[in-house]
N, C-alpha and C positions, 0 to 999 in steps of 0.2 A: 609248448613254447614255440616249436617249429611252425605249427599251424598258425599261431598268432603272427609270426613274422611274415609268413606267406600272405596272410590277409592284409597286413599293413602295406606290404610291397604292392599287392594288387590294387589297393585303394590309392596309393601314391602314383602308380602308373596311370590309373584312370583319371586322376586329378590333373596330371601333367598333360595327358591327351586332350582333356576338356579345355585347359588353359590355352594350349597351342591352337586348337580349333577356334576358340573365341578370338584369339589374336589375329588369325588369318581372316576371320569374318569381319573384324573391325577394320582391318586394312583394306579389304575389298569395298566395304561400305564407304570408307573415307575417300578412297580414290574415285569411286563412282560419283559420290556427292560433289567432289571438287572438279569434276570433268566439265569445265565451262567452255566458253567459246575459244579459249586459248589452246584447246586440244587439236591434234592433227586432223585435217580434213581429207588427206590423201594417204592411202596405205602405201608405205615406202616399197613394199614388195611388188606392187603392180603399178607404181607411178611411172610416168614417162621420165626418161633420163634427164631432161632439162630441169625437172623439179629439184634435182640434187644441188643446183647452183644457187648462190646467194642472189645473183642478178634476177633470177626468175621471181623470187619472192619480193625483192625490192621494187620490181617493176609493177607489181600488182597495186590496185587502188588502195589509198590509205583508209584506215579504219576510223581515224579521228583527225580533226583539223583544229589548229590554234591560229587565231587572227590578231593582228595588231597593225597600227598605222606607222610604226617606226621600225625600219629594217634592222638598224644597229641594236636596238633594245631587244628585239625578238631573237636576234642571233646570239646575243649575250645570255639571254634566258635559256636558250637551248643548250649552250655550252655548260652552263651551271647545272642544268638538269642531268646531263650526262655525267658530269664530274661527281655529283652527289650520289650517283649510283655506283661509284667506284670503278667506272670504266675509263681506260686510257684512250687518248685520241690517236687515230691513224691518219685521218685526212681532214683538213680544214680549208675548204675551197670557198672563200667568202664571195668571190665574184659569181661562181656558178650556184651558190646556195646549197652546197653539199657538206654536211658535217657527219663524219663516220668515225665510229669507235673501233678499237681493236677488239678481237674476240675475247670474251671473258669466260673462263670455266665456271660452271654453275657451283653454287655453294652446297654444303652438305646439311644434314638435318640439324646438327648441333651448332652450326655457324650462324647464330641468331643475329649477328651484326651485319650480315650480308643484305644488300638491297636490290639484287638483280633477279630475285625470284618472287613473283608477285602473288602466288597463291600456293595452297597445299599440294595441288597436283604437280606443280613445277618443282617443289621441294622434294617430293617423292621420286619424280623422274630423275632429278639430278643426283639423288642419293643412291638410286639403284643402277644408274648408268653414268656414262661420261658425256655430258652435253656442254655446249657453250652458246653464248648469245652475242650478237653484234647489233649495235644501234646505229641507225642512220636517220638524220633529219634532212628533209628537203624543204628549202624556202623558195617560194614563188611569189612574184608581185602580180596581184590580181586587181586591176583597177587602182583605187586609192588605198587598198589594203595589202598587207603582206601575210601570206599563209605559210604555216609550218606543218609538215606532215611527219610525225614520228613513226618509224618502222623498226621492228625488232625481228630478227630471224634467228631461229633455233637450229643448231647443227648437232648432229650426233656422231660420235667417233666409232669407226669400224676398224677392226684389226683381224688379221688372219690368225688362225689357231697355230700354236707352236708345234713345230715338227719334231716329234720325239719317237717316231716309229722304229728308228734304228738305234741300237745301243751306242754306236760310235758317235751319234749326234747328240746324245744326252748332255755332254759337256757344254755344247753350244746352245742349249735350249733357252738360256736367259741372256744370250748375247745378240748383237745385231750383225754378226758376221755373215757373209755369204757362204753357202754350202753347195757341194756338188750334188747331183742327182743320185739315183741308185746305181748307176754305172758310168763309165767314162764317156758314153755317148750323150748323156743328159747334160744340157747347158747349165751353168751356174744360175741359181735363183736367189733373190734376196730374201732373207728371213723376215717373216712377219710384217709385211707392209701395213701401214696404218694410214687412214685418210678420214676426212670429215665430209659429211654430206648434209645438206639442208633438209629439214623435214616439215617446217611450218613457220608461220608468223605467230608471235606471242602478242595477241591483241590485248591481253590484260595488262602487260607491261607497257604497251603503247598508250593505253588509257591513263596509266599512272604517270607516265612521262608528260603527257599533255596537261595533267593536273599540276605537275611540278612547274611547268612553264607558265601556266596561267597564274599561279601564285606569285610569280616574279614580275608580272605585268600590272600596271595600274588599272583600277576598275574603270 
């Protein structure tokens, strides 16, 4: 009876290991297959410091252009496209032709109603880390036409590891209070600073925004 239990336990352990390996393999294949043009083009570890800002990515050339002959109509279509993706507005500069949204935290795997993640890679990225997106439309008058350039920048959150190396600091591990150093000569340091840095443009979402705008314009 004991030998039979050991055999069953061995088979169960082997089956669990096989299932876990299959799951890891499926995740790798999925992420690799969904690695489209929306993936990062610059390694954040070796990128110049200016690439961490939103302006660096917004100043880059657009990936898609939408044209119309009516400025008001195109502006309204861009507003509706941003609103339909559940982004709030931060800046509406009609005269300068700049329409900017507030940053929106990415949805998770089970938030099927979210419309800010255009592909499976973005869903996996947002589920495994903390990222957010900012939309900006630029409208320019070019001859008899008006052109709109949708741009989307992805930012990732970085936070310092929590300091719990000293027993006396354990009580403050989950607070945001400042703490002293190891001795009286160390200056006070802020606990666990957090910041956002830009990593790439989301060209897949830019293409979808362009399609949203085109659907609102007459043929």
